[in-house]
A tleap script that builds the chain and sets N, CA, C and O, in Angstrom:
source leaprc.protein.ff14SB
mol = sequence {
  NMET ALA THR SER GLU ALA LYS LYS CYS TYR
  ALA SER LYS ARG LEU SER PHE ASP PRO LEU
  SER VAL PRO LEU LYS GLN LEU ASP SER GLY
  VAL VAL ARG VAL GLY GLY THR ARG VAL SER
  LEU ASP SER VAL ILE TYR CYS PHE ARG GLN
  GLY ASP THR PRO GLU ILE ILE ALA ASP ALA
  PHE SER ALA LEU ASN VAL GLU ASP VAL ARG
  ALA VAL ILE ALA TYR TYR LEU SER ASN GLY
  ALA GLU VAL ASP GLU TYR LEU ARG ILE GLU
  GLU GLU ALA SER GLU ALA MET ARG ARG GLU
  HIE GLU ARG ASP TRP ASP ALA THR GLY PHE
  LYS GLU LYS MET MET LYS ARG TRP GLU GLU
  PHE LYS ARG GLN ARG ASP ALA ALA ALA CGLN
}
set mol.1.N position { 29.090 -2.949 34.928 }
set mol.1.CA position { 28.730 -1.681 34.317 }
set mol.1.C position { 27.987 -1.889 32.994 }
set mol.1.O position { 27.017 -1.191 32.698 }
set mol.2.N position { 28.447 -2.839 32.222 }
set mol.2.CA position { 27.813 -3.106 30.942 }
set mol.2.C position { 26.375 -3.579 31.135 }
set mol.2.O position { 25.500 -3.254 30.332 }
set mol.3.N position { 26.129 -4.341 32.192 }
set mol.3.CA position { 24.789 -4.851 32.454 }
set mol.3.C position { 23.820 -3.723 32.766 }
set mol.3.O position { 22.705 -3.708 32.246 }
set mol.4.N position { 24.225 -2.778 33.607 }
set mol.4.CA position { 23.340 -1.672 33.949 }
set mol.4.C position { 23.108 -0.766 32.746 }
set mol.4.O position { 22.031 -0.182 32.620 }
set mol.5.N position { 24.090 -0.634 31.861 }
set mol.5.CA position { 23.904 0.156 30.640 }
set mol.5.C position { 22.891 -0.528 29.731 }
set mol.5.O position { 22.056 0.133 29.114 }
set mol.6.N position { 22.966 -1.852 29.651 }
set mol.6.CA position { 22.017 -2.594 28.826 }
set mol.6.C position { 20.599 -2.421 29.370 }
set mol.6.O position { 19.659 -2.196 28.608 }
set mol.7.N position { 20.451 -2.528 30.693 }
set mol.7.CA position { 19.133 -2.340 31.295 }
set mol.7.C position { 18.624 -0.934 31.024 }
set mol.7.O position { 17.448 -0.742 30.713 }
set mol.8.N position { 19.494 0.030 31.140 }
set mol.8.CA position { 19.110 1.412 30.901 }
set mol.8.C position { 18.683 1.592 29.452 }
set mol.8.O position { 17.713 2.296 29.168 }
set mol.9.N position { 19.399 0.962 28.546 }
set mol.9.CA position { 19.079 1.056 27.127 }
set mol.9.C position { 17.686 0.495 26.860 }
set mol.9.O position { 16.885 1.124 26.168 }
set mol.10.N position { 17.390 -0.690 27.408 }
set mol.10.CA position { 16.073 -1.287 27.195 }
set mol.10.C position { 14.987 -0.474 27.877 }
set mol.10.O position { 13.901 -0.303 27.323 }
set mol.11.N position { 15.266 0.027 29.069 }
set mol.11.CA position { 14.278 0.791 29.807 }
set mol.11.C position { 13.917 2.087 29.105 }
set mol.11.O position { 12.788 2.563 29.224 }
set mol.12.N position { 14.852 2.657 28.382 }
set mol.12.CA position { 14.579 3.935 27.726 }
set mol.12.C position { 13.956 3.758 26.336 }
set mol.12.O position { 13.491 4.730 25.742 }
set mol.13.N position { 13.943 2.543 25.821 }
set mol.13.CA position { 13.360 2.290 24.501 }
set mol.13.C position { 11.894 1.936 24.663 }
set mol.13.O position { 11.574 0.850 25.148 }
set mol.14.N position { 11.007 2.820 24.271 }
set mol.14.CA position { 9.571 2.601 24.388 }
set mol.14.C position { 8.990 2.330 23.008 }
set mol.14.O position { 9.289 3.036 22.045 }
set mol.15.N position { 8.187 1.335 22.927 }
set mol.15.CA position { 7.517 1.016 21.673 }
set mol.15.C position { 6.235 1.823 21.571 }
set mol.15.O position { 5.540 2.049 22.562 }
set mol.16.N position { 5.946 2.238 20.388 }
set mol.16.CA position { 4.713 2.994 20.153 }
set mol.16.C position { 3.799 2.159 19.270 }
set mol.16.O position { 4.160 1.796 18.150 }
set mol.17.N position { 2.617 1.862 19.781 }
set mol.17.CA position { 1.650 1.124 18.981 }
set mol.17.C position { 0.251 1.364 19.540 }
set mol.17.O position { 0.065 1.672 20.717 }
set mol.18.N position { -0.708 1.212 18.657 }
set mol.18.CA position { -2.107 1.350 19.052 }
set mol.18.C position { -2.612 -0.012 19.513 }
set mol.18.O position { -2.184 -1.038 18.984 }
set mol.19.N position { -3.505 -0.037 20.478 }
set mol.19.CA position { -4.088 -1.313 20.865 }
set mol.19.C position { -4.874 -1.902 19.694 }
set mol.19.O position { -5.251 -1.190 18.764 }
set mol.20.N position { -5.108 -3.176 19.754 }
set mol.20.CA position { -5.828 -3.868 18.698 }
set mol.20.C position { -7.146 -3.162 18.397 }
set mol.20.O position { -7.981 -2.955 19.278 }
set mol.21.N position { -7.301 -2.810 17.157 }
set mol.21.CA position { -8.529 -2.162 16.722 }
set mol.21.C position { -9.477 -3.240 16.222 }
set mol.21.O position { -9.111 -4.039 15.361 }
set mol.22.N position { -10.691 -3.267 16.756 }
set mol.22.CA position { -11.665 -4.279 16.367 }
set mol.22.C position { -12.711 -3.628 15.470 }
set mol.22.O position { -13.393 -2.692 15.889 }
set mol.23.N position { -12.838 -4.111 14.252 }
set mol.23.CA position { -13.779 -3.508 13.305 }
set mol.23.C position { -15.209 -3.988 13.529 }
set mol.23.O position { -15.784 -4.656 12.670 }
set mol.24.N position { -15.783 -3.651 14.678 }
set mol.24.CA position { -17.147 -4.056 14.987 }
set mol.24.C position { -17.998 -2.821 15.245 }
set mol.24.O position { -17.529 -1.822 15.791 }
set mol.25.N position { -19.252 -2.912 14.841 }
set mol.25.CA position { -20.187 -1.810 15.096 }
set mol.25.C position { -21.505 -2.425 15.550 }
set mol.25.O position { -22.053 -3.302 14.883 }
set mol.26.N position { -22.010 -1.957 16.693 }
set mol.26.CA position { -23.286 -2.449 17.188 }
set mol.26.C position { -24.372 -1.468 16.797 }
set mol.26.O position { -24.313 -0.288 17.142 }
set mol.27.N position { -25.358 -1.961 16.079 }
set mol.27.CA position { -26.465 -1.133 15.618 }
set mol.27.C position { -27.444 -0.876 16.760 }
set mol.27.O position { -27.377 -1.534 17.799 }
set mol.28.N position { -28.344 0.068 16.570 }
set mol.28.CA position { -29.353 0.370 17.590 }
set mol.28.C position { -30.194 -0.857 17.923 }
set mol.28.O position { -30.683 -0.997 19.044 }
set mol.29.N position { -30.360 -1.746 16.943 }
set mol.29.CA position { -31.146 -2.964 17.155 }
set mol.29.C position { -30.422 -3.971 18.037 }
set mol.29.O position { -31.019 -4.940 18.505 }
set mol.30.N position { -29.121 -3.736 18.264 }
set mol.30.CA position { -28.323 -4.649 19.076 }
set mol.30.C position { -27.451 -5.578 18.260 }
set mol.30.O position { -26.527 -6.192 18.793 }
set mol.31.N position { -27.735 -5.688 16.971 }
set mol.31.CA position { -26.954 -6.563 16.100 }
set mol.31.C position { -25.552 -5.984 15.925 }
set mol.31.O position { -25.387 -4.777 15.747 }
set mol.32.N position { -24.543 -6.857 15.976 }
set mol.32.CA position { -23.161 -6.420 15.793 }
set mol.32.C position { -22.713 -6.808 14.393 }
set mol.32.O position { -22.789 -7.974 14.004 }
set mol.33.N position { -22.249 -5.823 13.644 }
set mol.33.CA position { -21.769 -6.021 12.276 }
set mol.33.C position { -20.255 -5.839 12.243 }
set mol.33.O position { -19.676 -5.139 13.075 }
set mol.34.N position { -19.634 -6.483 11.267 }
set mol.34.CA position { -18.186 -6.373 11.095 }
set mol.34.C position { -17.909 -5.201 10.162 }
set mol.34.O position { -18.376 -5.166 9.024 }
set mol.35.N position { -17.134 -4.239 10.674 }
set mol.35.CA position { -16.756 -3.071 9.886 }
set mol.35.C position { -17.973 -2.351 9.350 }
set mol.35.O position { -18.990 -2.230 10.034 }
set mol.36.N position { -17.865 -1.880 8.142 }
set mol.36.CA position { -18.974 -1.181 7.497 }
set mol.36.C position { -19.797 -2.117 6.640 }
set mol.36.O position { -20.461 -1.672 5.704 }
set mol.37.N position { -19.767 -3.403 6.939 }
set mol.37.CA position { -20.479 -4.384 6.119 }
set mol.37.C position { -21.781 -4.798 6.780 }
set mol.37.O position { -22.095 -4.357 7.885 }
set mol.38.N position { -22.534 -5.645 6.100 }
set mol.38.CA position { -23.749 -6.219 6.676 }
set mol.38.C position { -23.483 -7.607 7.243 }
set mol.38.O position { -24.410 -8.297 7.667 }
set mol.39.N position { -22.212 -8.017 7.251 }
set mol.39.CA position { -21.846 -9.328 7.805 }
set mol.39.C position { -21.887 -9.237 9.320 }
set mol.39.O position { -21.283 -8.344 9.915 }
set mol.40.N position { -22.601 -10.165 9.939 }
set mol.40.CA position { -22.754 -10.120 11.393 }
set mol.40.C position { -21.585 -10.794 12.101 }
set mol.40.O position { -20.908 -11.663 11.552 }
set mol.41.N position { -21.379 -10.362 13.330 }
set mol.41.CA position { -20.394 -11.008 14.196 }
set mol.41.C position { -20.739 -12.484 14.325 }
set mol.41.O position { -19.853 -13.337 14.305 }
set mol.42.N position { -22.024 -12.784 14.458 }
set mol.42.CA position { -22.492 -14.164 14.578 }
set mol.42.C position { -21.940 -15.024 13.442 }
set mol.42.O position { -21.413 -16.112 13.676 }
set mol.43.N position { -22.065 -14.529 12.216 }
set mol.43.CA position { -21.640 -15.294 11.041 }
set mol.43.C position { -20.157 -15.633 11.096 }
set mol.43.O position { -19.761 -16.765 10.819 }
set mol.44.N position { -19.349 -14.661 11.452 }
set mol.44.CA position { -17.899 -14.880 11.513 }
set mol.44.C position { -17.557 -15.880 12.610 }
set mol.44.O position { -16.753 -16.788 12.398 }
set mol.45.N position { -18.164 -15.716 13.780 }
set mol.45.CA position { -17.849 -16.602 14.904 }
set mol.45.C position { -18.327 -18.027 14.636 }
set mol.45.O position { -17.622 -18.980 14.970 }
set mol.46.N position { -19.506 -18.193 14.041 }
set mol.46.CA position { -19.980 -19.543 13.743 }
set mol.46.C position { -19.051 -20.234 12.750 }
set mol.46.O position { -18.765 -21.422 12.899 }
set mol.47.N position { -18.581 -19.515 11.751 }
set mol.47.CA position { -17.619 -20.098 10.802 }
set mol.47.C position { -16.328 -20.495 11.517 }
set mol.47.O position { -15.786 -21.577 11.292 }
set mol.48.N position { -15.849 -19.602 12.378 }
set mol.48.CA position { -14.625 -19.886 13.129 }
set mol.48.C position { -14.798 -21.122 14.005 }
set mol.48.O position { -13.907 -21.969 14.072 }
set mol.49.N position { -15.938 -21.223 14.671 }
set mol.49.CA position { -16.205 -22.377 15.533 }
set mol.49.C position { -16.256 -23.688 14.736 }
set mol.49.O position { -15.960 -24.758 15.267 }
set mol.50.N position { -16.632 -23.590 13.467 }
set mol.50.CA position { -16.686 -24.784 12.619 }
set mol.50.C position { -15.310 -25.161 12.090 }
set mol.50.O position { -15.156 -26.174 11.406 }
set mol.51.N position { -14.316 -24.346 12.407 }
set mol.51.CA position { -12.955 -24.660 12.009 }
set mol.51.C position { -12.445 -23.905 10.791 }
set mol.51.O position { -11.342 -24.175 10.315 }
set mol.52.N position { -13.230 -22.966 10.283 }
set mol.52.CA position { -12.783 -22.183 9.127 }
set mol.52.C position { -11.656 -21.228 9.527 }
set mol.52.O position { -11.676 -20.653 10.615 }
set mol.53.N position { -10.694 -21.070 8.652 }
set mol.53.CA position { -9.594 -20.143 8.876 }
set mol.53.C position { -10.049 -18.728 8.518 }
set mol.53.O position { -11.064 -18.565 7.842 }
set mol.54.N position { -9.322 -17.709 8.957 }
set mol.54.CA position { -9.678 -16.341 8.563 }
set mol.54.C position { -9.722 -16.164 7.048 }
set mol.54.O position { -10.557 -15.421 6.532 }
set mol.55.N position { -8.829 -16.841 6.339 }
set mol.55.CA position { -8.807 -16.726 4.885 }
set mol.55.C position { -10.080 -17.317 4.270 }
set mol.55.O position { -10.654 -16.737 3.348 }
set mol.56.N position { -10.512 -18.455 4.777 }
set mol.56.CA position { -11.729 -19.093 4.261 }
set mol.56.C position { -12.945 -18.228 4.579 }
set mol.56.O position { -13.839 -18.076 3.746 }
set mol.57.N position { -12.977 -17.668 5.770 }
set mol.57.CA position { -14.097 -16.805 6.167 }
set mol.57.C position { -14.146 -15.570 5.278 }
set mol.57.O position { -15.220 -15.183 4.817 }
set mol.58.N position { -13.001 -14.950 5.033 }
set mol.58.CA position { -12.955 -13.762 4.173 }
set mol.58.C position { -13.377 -14.110 2.750 }
set mol.58.O position { -14.024 -13.303 2.083 }
set mol.59.N position { -13.017 -15.303 2.278 }
set mol.59.CA position { -13.452 -15.735 0.942 }
set mol.59.C position { -14.960 -15.963 0.900 }
set mol.59.O position { -15.604 -15.690 -0.113 }
set mol.60.N position { -15.523 -16.463 2.002 }
set mol.60.CA position { -16.955 -16.746 2.054 }
set mol.60.C position { -17.790 -15.467 2.076 }
set mol.60.O position { -18.913 -15.442 1.572 }
set mol.61.N position { -17.236 -14.410 2.663 }
set mol.61.CA position { -17.924 -13.122 2.750 }
set mol.61.C position { -17.075 -12.089 2.024 }
set mol.61.O position { -16.150 -11.519 2.603 }
set mol.62.N position { -17.388 -11.852 0.771 }
set mol.62.CA position { -16.542 -10.994 -0.069 }
set mol.62.C position { -16.403 -9.569 0.467 }
set mol.62.O position { -15.461 -8.868 0.100 }
set mol.63.N position { -17.315 -9.135 1.319 }
set mol.63.CA position { -17.232 -7.779 1.879 }
set mol.63.C position { -16.150 -7.662 2.950 }
set mol.63.O position { -15.766 -6.554 3.326 }
set mol.64.N position { -15.657 -8.802 3.443 }
set mol.64.CA position { -14.659 -8.793 4.512 }
set mol.64.C position { -13.255 -8.983 3.969 }
set mol.64.O position { -13.055 -9.609 2.928 }
set mol.65.N position { -12.276 -8.429 4.697 }
set mol.65.CA position { -10.887 -8.718 4.376 }
set mol.65.C position { -10.304 -9.562 5.508 }
set mol.65.O position { -10.838 -9.589 6.616 }
set mol.66.N position { -9.216 -10.240 5.216 }
set mol.66.CA position { -8.624 -11.182 6.166 }
set mol.66.C position { -8.209 -10.485 7.456 }
set mol.66.O position { -8.365 -11.054 8.536 }
set mol.67.N position { -7.685 -9.268 7.368 }
set mol.67.CA position { -7.237 -8.562 8.566 }
set mol.67.C position { -8.399 -8.302 9.517 }
set mol.67.O position { -8.257 -8.464 10.729 }
set mol.68.N position { -9.551 -7.898 8.975 }
set mol.68.CA position { -10.718 -7.667 9.824 }
set mol.68.C position { -11.190 -8.965 10.469 }
set mol.68.O position { -11.550 -8.983 11.646 }
set mol.69.N position { -11.188 -10.043 9.704 }
set mol.69.CA position { -11.609 -11.339 10.253 }
set mol.69.C position { -10.672 -11.749 11.389 }
set mol.69.O position { -11.127 -12.206 12.438 }
set mol.70.N position { -9.372 -11.584 11.180 }
set mol.70.CA position { -8.408 -11.924 12.238 }
set mol.70.C position { -8.640 -11.085 13.487 }
set mol.70.O position { -8.564 -11.598 14.604 }
set mol.71.N position { -8.922 -9.804 13.306 }
set mol.71.CA position { -9.162 -8.922 14.451 }
set mol.71.C position { -10.425 -9.336 15.198 }
set mol.71.O position { -10.453 -9.306 16.428 }
set mol.72.N position { -11.465 -9.721 14.473 }
set mol.72.CA position { -12.709 -10.157 15.101 }
set mol.72.C position { -12.480 -11.452 15.875 }
set mol.72.O position { -12.966 -11.602 16.996 }
set mol.73.N position { -11.743 -12.384 15.280 }
set mol.73.CA position { -11.442 -13.643 15.967 }
set mol.73.C position { -10.600 -13.386 17.215 }
set mol.73.O position { -10.839 -13.989 18.262 }
set mol.74.N position { -9.620 -12.497 17.107 }
set mol.74.CA position { -8.800 -12.151 18.275 }
set mol.74.C position { -9.669 -11.556 19.376 }
set mol.74.O position { -9.484 -11.866 20.552 }
set mol.75.N position { -10.613 -10.707 18.997 }
set mol.75.CA position { -11.538 -10.124 19.971 }
set mol.75.C position { -12.350 -11.232 20.638 }
set mol.75.O position { -12.529 -11.239 21.856 }
set mol.76.N position { -12.838 -12.163 19.828 }
set mol.76.CA position { -13.624 -13.275 20.366 }
set mol.76.C position { -12.792 -14.113 21.342 }
set mol.76.O position { -13.270 -14.479 22.416 }
set mol.77.N position { -11.571 -14.405 20.971 }
set mol.77.CA position { -10.722 -15.221 21.838 }
set mol.77.C position { -10.397 -14.506 23.152 }
set mol.77.O position { -10.213 -15.151 24.183 }
set mol.78.N position { -10.329 -13.189 23.112 }
set mol.78.CA position { -10.042 -12.409 24.320 }
set mol.78.C position { -11.286 -12.123 25.162 }
set mol.78.O position { -11.182 -11.847 26.357 }
set mol.79.N position { -12.452 -12.188 24.541 }
set mol.79.CA position { -13.705 -11.822 25.217 }
set mol.79.C position { -14.766 -12.898 25.013 }
set mol.79.O position { -15.944 -12.595 24.819 }
set mol.80.N position { -14.340 -14.145 25.060 }
set mol.80.CA position { -15.216 -15.268 24.726 }
set mol.80.C position { -16.499 -15.333 25.522 }
set mol.80.O position { -17.562 -15.547 24.941 }
set mol.81.N position { -16.439 -15.156 26.830 }
set mol.81.CA position { -17.638 -15.265 27.660 }
set mol.81.C position { -18.663 -14.200 27.286 }
set mol.81.O position { -19.856 -14.485 27.185 }
set mol.82.N position { -18.193 -12.980 27.085 }
set mol.82.CA position { -19.097 -11.879 26.729 }
set mol.82.C position { -19.715 -12.115 25.355 }
set mol.82.O position { -20.916 -11.916 25.173 }
set mol.83.N position { -18.903 -12.539 24.386 }
set mol.83.CA position { -19.412 -12.791 23.036 }
set mol.83.C position { -20.357 -13.991 23.041 }
set mol.83.O position { -21.390 -13.963 22.373 }
set mol.84.N position { -20.019 -15.037 23.781 }
set mol.84.CA position { -20.899 -16.208 23.865 }
set mol.84.C position { -22.257 -15.829 24.449 }
set mol.84.O position { -23.287 -16.327 23.993 }
set mol.85.N position { -22.269 -14.958 25.446 }
set mol.85.CA position { -23.533 -14.491 26.028 }
set mol.85.C position { -24.335 -13.707 24.990 }
set mol.85.O position { -25.546 -13.893 24.871 }
set mol.86.N position { -23.665 -12.832 24.239 }
set mol.86.CA position { -24.329 -12.077 23.164 }
set mol.86.C position { -24.934 -13.051 22.146 }
set mol.86.O position { -26.087 -12.893 21.743 }
set mol.87.N position { -24.155 -14.055 21.733 }
set mol.87.CA position { -24.643 -15.023 20.744 }
set mol.87.C position { -25.837 -15.811 21.293 }
set mol.87.O position { -26.791 -16.080 20.563 }
set mol.88.N position { -25.784 -16.177 22.560 }
set mol.88.CA position { -26.891 -16.911 23.173 }
set mol.88.C position { -28.172 -16.080 23.148 }
set mol.88.O position { -29.243 -16.588 22.818 }
set mol.89.N position { -28.056 -14.811 23.496 }
set mol.89.CA position { -29.219 -13.910 23.504 }
set mol.89.C position { -29.763 -13.746 22.082 }
set mol.89.O position { -30.977 -13.768 21.879 }
set mol.90.N position { -28.877 -13.583 21.104 }
set mol.90.CA position { -29.301 -13.451 19.709 }
set mol.90.C position { -30.015 -14.716 19.227 }
set mol.90.O position { -31.027 -14.634 18.531 }
set mol.91.N position { -29.487 -15.881 19.598 }
set mol.91.CA position { -30.117 -17.149 19.213 }
set mol.91.C position { -31.508 -17.271 19.832 }
set mol.91.O position { -32.447 -17.698 19.161 }
set mol.92.N position { -31.647 -16.903 21.095 }
set mol.92.CA position { -32.947 -16.960 21.759 }
set mol.92.C position { -33.949 -16.022 21.086 }
set mol.92.O position { -35.105 -16.392 20.878 }
set mol.93.N position { -33.510 -14.817 20.749 }
set mol.93.CA position { -34.390 -13.852 20.084 }
set mol.93.C position { -34.804 -14.366 18.708 }
set mol.93.O position { -35.962 -14.234 18.313 }
set mol.94.N position { -33.866 -14.944 17.991 }
set mol.94.CA position { -34.157 -15.492 16.663 }
set mol.94.C position { -35.154 -16.641 16.750 }
set mol.94.O position { -36.084 -16.729 15.948 }
set mol.95.N position { -34.956 -17.512 17.718 }
set mol.95.CA position { -35.861 -18.649 17.912 }
set mol.95.C position { -37.258 -18.161 18.294 }
set mol.95.O position { -38.252 -18.700 17.807 }
set mol.96.N position { -37.346 -17.155 19.154 }
set mol.96.CA position { -38.645 -16.599 19.547 }
set mol.96.C position { -39.353 -15.993 18.339 }
set mol.96.O position { -40.565 -16.146 18.186 }
set mol.97.N position { -38.600 -15.307 17.481 }
set mol.97.CA position { -39.186 -14.713 16.283 }
set mol.97.C position { -39.681 -15.800 15.327 }
set mol.97.O position { -40.750 -15.666 14.731 }
set mol.98.N position { -38.907 -16.871 15.184 }
set mol.98.CA position { -39.313 -17.979 14.313 }
set mol.98.C position { -40.617 -18.590 14.814 }
set mol.98.O position { -41.535 -18.833 14.031 }
set mol.99.N position { -40.696 -18.839 16.126 }
set mol.99.CA position { -41.914 -19.412 16.697 }
set mol.99.C position { -43.118 -18.484 16.485 }
set mol.99.O position { -44.218 -18.944 16.180 }
set mol.100.N position { -42.900 -17.200 16.647 }
set mol.100.CA position { -43.982 -16.225 16.453 }
set mol.100.C position { -44.467 -16.239 15.004 }
set mol.100.O position { -45.672 -16.217 14.754 }
set mol.101.N position { -43.545 -16.275 14.060 }
set mol.101.CA position { -43.928 -16.305 12.644 }
set mol.101.C position { -44.681 -17.590 12.311 }
set mol.101.O position { -45.677 -17.558 11.588 }
set mol.102.N position { -44.218 -18.698 12.828 }
set mol.102.CA position { -44.899 -19.963 12.572 }
set mol.102.C position { -46.303 -19.959 13.170 }
set mol.102.O position { -47.238 -20.497 12.577 }
set mol.103.N position { -46.445 -19.356 14.334 }
set mol.103.CA position { -47.744 -19.292 14.992 }
set mol.103.C position { -48.713 -18.406 14.210 }
set mol.103.O position { -49.895 -18.727 14.086 }
set mol.104.N position { -48.204 -17.284 13.680 }
set mol.104.CA position { -49.064 -16.297 13.018 }
set mol.104.C position { -49.309 -16.577 11.537 }
set mol.104.O position { -50.198 -15.972 10.939 }
set mol.105.N position { -48.539 -17.478 10.939 }
set mol.105.CA position { -48.659 -17.711 9.499 }
set mol.105.C position { -49.362 -19.022 9.239 }
set mol.105.O position { -48.917 -20.081 9.681 }
set mol.106.N position { -50.458 -18.944 8.521 }
set mol.106.CA position { -51.222 -20.139 8.191 }
set mol.106.C position { -50.762 -20.641 6.823 }
set mol.106.O position { -51.003 -19.995 5.803 }
set mol.107.N position { -50.104 -21.789 6.810 }
set mol.107.CA position { -49.569 -22.350 5.572 }
set mol.107.C position { -50.578 -23.228 4.848 }
set mol.107.O position { -50.288 -23.754 3.773 }
set mol.108.N position { -51.757 -23.390 5.431 }
set mol.108.CA position { -52.769 -24.231 4.808 }
set mol.108.C position { -53.099 -23.710 3.420 }
set mol.108.O position { -53.462 -22.547 3.248 }
set mol.109.N position { -52.970 -24.568 2.455 }
set mol.109.CA position { -53.306 -24.210 1.087 }
set mol.109.C position { -52.315 -23.288 0.409 }
set mol.109.O position { -52.609 -22.774 -0.670 }
set mol.110.N position { -51.151 -23.057 0.999 }
set mol.110.CA position { -50.191 -22.113 0.420 }
set mol.110.C position { -49.764 -22.543 -0.978 }
set mol.110.O position { -49.767 -21.735 -1.907 }
set mol.111.N position { -49.398 -23.803 -1.129 }
set mol.111.CA position { -48.939 -24.282 -2.437 }
set mol.111.C position { -50.039 -24.100 -3.484 }
set mol.111.O position { -49.771 -23.666 -4.605 }
set mol.112.N position { -51.258 -24.430 -3.119 }
set mol.112.CA position { -52.365 -24.285 -4.061 }
set mol.112.C position { -52.566 -22.818 -4.454 }
set mol.112.O position { -52.804 -22.513 -5.623 }
set mol.113.N position { -52.470 -21.913 -3.478 }
set mol.113.CA position { -52.604 -20.485 -3.772 }
set mol.113.C position { -51.522 -20.020 -4.746 }
set mol.113.O position { -51.795 -19.284 -5.694 }
set mol.114.N position { -50.289 -20.465 -4.493 }
set mol.114.CA position { -49.185 -20.061 -5.363 }
set mol.114.C position { -49.344 -20.649 -6.772 }
set mol.114.O position { -49.043 -19.982 -7.762 }
set mol.115.N position { -49.813 -21.887 -6.859 }
set mol.115.CA position { -50.025 -22.505 -8.171 }
set mol.115.C position { -51.123 -21.768 -8.951 }
set mol.115.O position { -51.004 -21.583 -10.162 }
set mol.116.N position { -52.189 -21.350 -8.259 }
set mol.116.CA position { -53.254 -20.573 -8.915 }
set mol.116.C position { -52.700 -19.249 -9.431 }
set mol.116.O position { -53.000 -18.837 -10.552 }
set mol.117.N position { -51.883 -18.580 -8.601 }
set mol.117.CA position { -51.278 -17.306 -9.035 }
set mol.117.C position { -50.380 -17.520 -10.249 }
set mol.117.O position { -50.382 -16.713 -11.178 }
set mol.118.N position { -49.622 -18.598 -10.237 }
set mol.118.CA position { -48.716 -18.887 -11.348 }
set mol.118.C position { -49.516 -19.145 -12.627 }
set mol.118.O position { -49.164 -18.641 -13.694 }
set mol.119.N position { -50.581 -19.923 -12.519 }
set mol.119.CA position { -51.426 -20.207 -13.690 }
set mol.119.C position { -52.055 -18.925 -14.216 }
set mol.119.O position { -52.120 -18.720 -15.429 }
set mol.120.N position { -52.523 -18.055 -13.313 }
set mol.120.CA position { -53.107 -16.779 -13.731 }
set mol.120.C position { -52.051 -15.899 -14.412 }
set mol.120.O position { -52.334 -15.252 -15.420 }
set mol.121.N position { -50.847 -15.880 -13.860 }
set mol.121.CA position { -49.764 -15.111 -14.470 }
set mol.121.C position { -49.481 -15.621 -15.887 }
set mol.121.O position { -49.362 -14.825 -16.819 }
set mol.122.N position { -49.372 -16.939 -16.052 }
set mol.122.CA position { -49.093 -17.507 -17.380 }
set mol.122.C position { -50.234 -17.206 -18.350 }
set mol.122.O position { -49.986 -16.912 -19.519 }
set mol.123.N position { -51.482 -17.276 -17.880 }
set mol.123.CA position { -52.628 -16.972 -18.737 }
set mol.123.C position { -52.573 -15.527 -19.224 }
set mol.123.O position { -52.782 -15.262 -20.407 }
set mol.124.N position { -52.290 -14.585 -18.310 }
set mol.124.CA position { -52.204 -13.176 -18.687 }
set mol.124.C position { -51.029 -12.927 -19.623 }
set mol.124.O position { -51.144 -12.164 -20.582 }
set mol.125.N position { -49.900 -13.571 -19.344 }
set mol.125.CA position { -48.712 -13.423 -20.200 }
set mol.125.C position { -49.000 -13.923 -21.610 }
set mol.125.O position { -48.664 -13.262 -22.593 }
set mol.126.N position { -49.621 -15.085 -21.701 }
set mol.126.CA position { -49.917 -15.666 -23.011 }
set mol.126.C position { -50.935 -14.829 -23.769 }
set mol.126.O position { -50.844 -14.692 -24.989 }
set mol.127.N position { -51.914 -14.264 -23.047 }
set mol.127.CA position { -52.921 -13.415 -23.684 }
set mol.127.C position { -52.277 -12.148 -24.211 }
set mol.127.O position { -52.636 -11.675 -25.290 }
set mol.128.N position { -51.333 -11.592 -23.470 }
set mol.128.CA position { -50.660 -10.359 -23.896 }
set mol.128.C position { -49.748 -10.623 -25.087 }
set mol.128.O position { -49.516 -9.721 -25.892 }
set mol.129.N position { -49.237 -11.813 -25.213 }
set mol.129.CA position { -48.307 -12.154 -26.295 }
set mol.129.C position { -49.067 -12.327 -27.617 }
set mol.129.O position { -48.449 -12.262 -28.680 }
set mol.130.N position { -50.386 -12.546 -27.581 }
set mol.130.CA position { -51.150 -12.775 -28.810 }
set mol.130.C position { -51.549 -11.516 -29.482 }
set mol.130.O position { -52.197 -11.552 -30.528 }
savepdb mol mol.pdb
quit
């Protein structure tokens, strides 16, 4: 009799809790940010993959708190394949953009151009100071 009462007691005790809340927001551009910050999901996950603890990650990004970092890591651990695919796509897009910028930007003579601008700036500054 005592055993069935114990089972009944446990069966009637229901815990109330909200499922894990993940502080992530995906922008229209597709980039995923943590909470209301400009810190990307990518940044947090790359730090985690390098072995950083949630506390170290939160210290590295002052806009984040440890609880949010832990929630993001928990989300990553539960949804690793999906997040890894997102990160792969983001890396490919970033690499394509880098290649496009390198292709479209002519660096020939850049240092010389900047040095000429700097000399002109100093000349104008010195003339104004007299």
